[in-house]
N, C-alpha and C positions, 0 to 999 in steps of 0.2 A: 747207645740203651748198655751194650756186649762189653766196653772198657768200664761202665759201672758197676756190674755188675763183678767185674775181672778185680778192679780195685775191693770192694766189698770185701769180697772172699779171700785175698790175697794179702790184703791188709784190714784188719777187721776193728783194731783199738784205733783206725784214723778216719776224719768224717771224709765221706766220699765227694759231696761235693765241693770239698777244699781244696783239695789231690784233681778233682778235674776243671775247675777253673784255672785251677796255676798252672797246672798243663798247656793248656789254652793260652792262658796269657804269656808261657815261655814261647808257644810259636807263634804269635803273634811279633813277640821281640826278635824272633831268630829270623823270621817275616824280614822283618825291618832291617836288621841286620845286613841279609841276604842283598834285601833290592836297593840299598842305600851303596853296598860294595860294590852293587853290577851297574849303576848311575854310573860312576863316581869310575870306574871302567871301562864302563862303552866312552864315558865324555873325553876320557883320555886319550884314548886307543882311533875314537871317530870323532873327533870336534870337529870337523864340519859336513856331516849325514845329517841328512835333512830328515825332522821328526816333527810329525805332525801336533805335537805339543810338546815347549818351554816351560822348562819349569821357572816361574819368577826368580826364586830364590838361589840358583843355580848350586857349585858344588859349596855354598859355601852350607845350604841350607840340609843337602845331606850331610855332609859334614857334620851338623850341630846334631841333627835326627842320626845319625849315626853314635855320638856319642850320649845323648839323650838313652840309645837302646845298649850303647853295652852296659850304660850305670845302672841303671833299670834290670836287669840281668844280672849284674853284680851285686844289687842290693837285695836281688832276691833270695841271691844264694846265703846272706845274712840268718836269713828266718827259718831257722831249725822245720819250721812246720811245715814249711813250700818244699821241702828235700825231698820227697816223695814224689810229688806231680814232678817236678823238674829231671830228676830220674827217669823217670818213664816218661819222658816224653824227650829226651835226651835218645835212647834203646830204640823208641820209634825210629826217628830221626836218625838215628845212624840205621837204624834196619833198613829204611829207606834209598838212604845211599847206597846202598851195599844192594840191596836191588837193581837199583839204575845202574850200577858198577858191571853188574853180573850179567842183568841183560843187556847190553851194548844194545843199542834202539837204534835202529836205521835210521835216517835224517826220510823227511816224509816233502818233501820239494810241495805238493800241495798246500803247506799250510807255512801261512808268510814267513815267519819267521826263522822256522828254520833253511826256505828260500834265499836269504836274506842271509845268511850263515852262512850259506855252502858258496853263495857268488862273494861274501868279503871274510875271505880267509884266516884267523889270527897271525900274528908275526908268532 
């Protein structure tokens, strides 16, 4: 609700619903890109690691999904009415990354993912 009010009063000539849907779609696309990159890096760096679920399409499926997501993101840039939503979403992502970098979270070994990361440091 706060995002809708902020968009409504900061960009009164634009449709709030279009901007919010665009921001949500861009957030999903960026999430897919990050997930596929993480999958490919993990598959390359730790190929013999036990996994509870193995992707049936493997790296080929991840690369295909990555290409589709990058193309979708590029196509969104071509549509002028999507630019405000994309700009807002990009600013939110950058602020989130800046917060994470400045906060320097300490690893919590009670969280399984962090315990694994501590036990298996990257090169």
